[in-house]
N, C-alpha and C positions, 0 to 999 in steps of 0.2 A: 250637507250630509252630516256633518257633524251634532248639529241640532237634531235631527232625526235619530239618531244612536243614542243621544241623551233622554231623550221623550219615551224611547222604547226601552232604556235601562230604568229609568222613573216608573213606566208602567209595572216591568216584571218586577222590582223591586217592590212595589206596592200590593201586587199581587200575592208575592211570596209571604210579605208579614201579614195578610190579610188570613192565607192559607194557615201560616204558624199560629195564628190566634186563635182562628175558629178549631184549630186541632186540638190546643191547650184548652179551650172552653167545653169542647166535646170531652173530655177526659174528665175535667172538674165535673161537670151536670151527672155524667154517668155515676160517679162517686158519689156524689148526694143523692142520686136516687136511691142508690144502693141502700146509702145510711137511713133515708127516711123509708123505705120499706122495711128494714130491720127493726126501727122504732114502732111502726105501725103493727108490725106482727106480735113485737113483746108487747103492746097496749092490747091487743086483742088477745092474746092469751092470758093476759091477767085479769082482762072483763069475762073472759068467758071462764075462769077459775073461780073468780068472785061470783058469776051466778050461778055455778053449781053448788058451791058452798051455800050460796044463802037459799037455794031453791030446794 
């Protein structure tokens, strides 16, 4: 019975660690996505302004 409890505890700990890491990575990727989107918007704005000035 003790072995089963140990195995269940190991499984629960593994799942909780996996969920913690996945939550952290989700937050990181969401932040990176916003940062990249801001840079793309800035580049598009500069490109549009440059096109209007040259045309």
